[in-house]
C-alpha positions in Angstrom: -26.9 16.5 -27.4 -24.6 16.1 -30.3 -22.8 13.0 -31.3 -19.3 12.3 -30.3 -17.3 9.6 -32.1 -14.0 8.3 -30.7 -11.9 6.3 -33.1 -9.1 4.0 -32.1 -7.6 2.2 -35.1 -4.9 -0.1 -33.8 -4.0 -2.6 -31.2 -1.5 -0.1 -29.8 -4.3 2.3 -29.1 -6.3 -0.3 -27.0 -5.2 1.2 -23.7 -6.3 4.7 -24.9 -9.6 3.3 -25.9 -10.1 1.6 -22.5 -9.1 4.8 -20.7 -11.7 6.8 -22.8 -14.4 4.2 -22.1 -13.6 4.0 -18.3 -13.6 7.7 -17.6 -16.9 7.6 -15.8 -15.6 4.8 -13.6 -12.5 6.9 -12.6 -14.8 9.8 -11.7 -16.9 7.6 -9.5 -13.9 6.1 -7.8 -12.5 9.6 -7.0 -15.9 10.7 -5.8 -16.0 7.6 -3.5 -12.6 8.4 -2.1 -13.6 12.0 -1.5 -16.7 10.9 0.3 -14.7 8.6 2.6 -12.3 11.5 3.4 -15.3 13.7 4.0 -16.8 11.2 6.5 -13.5 11.3 8.4 -13.6 15.1 8.6 -17.3 15.6 9.1 -18.4 12.6 11.1 -15.0 11.6 12.8 -15.3 8.2 11.1 -12.2 6.1 10.9 -10.7 6.0 7.4 -10.1 2.2 7.2 -12.8 1.2 9.7 -15.8 3.5 9.9 -16.8 2.0 13.2 -13.8 3.5 14.9 -13.3 7.2 15.6 -10.7 9.1 13.6 -7.9 10.8 15.5 -7.4 14.5 15.1 -4.4 13.8 13.0 -6.4 11.5 10.7 -9.1 14.2 10.3 -6.4 16.8 9.5 -4.8 14.6 6.9 -8.2 13.7 5.3 -9.0 17.4 5.1 -5.7 18.3 3.4 -6.1 15.3 1.0 -9.5 16.6 0.0 -8.0 20.0 -0.7 -5.2 18.4 -2.8 -7.7 16.4 -4.8 -9.8 19.4 -5.6 -6.7 21.5 -6.5 -5.5 18.8 -8.9 -9.0 18.4 -10.4 -9.3 22.2 -10.8 -5.9 22.4 -12.5 -7.2 19.9 -15.0 -10.6 21.5 -15.5 -12.3 18.6 -13.9 -15.0 18.3 -11.2 -16.4 15.6 -9.0 -19.9 17.1 -9.2 -22.3 15.4 -11.5 
């Protein structure tokens, strides 16, 4: 694999540097969210409490949210897959 160098030269660019360095964390957080929503849809697990059963309405909302997440990712040429 080739070398990639990111340069941030000033204090004002500190947030940009942190964003660049934390990209993998953001991806993991989105993957975790997607997996929680998937559990609601597939296994009828409660969203906030996995010990409780999800209602039909919660499952429908979880399914729609997964679709929206994937649409937004696709629009930005991103993927949750590793």
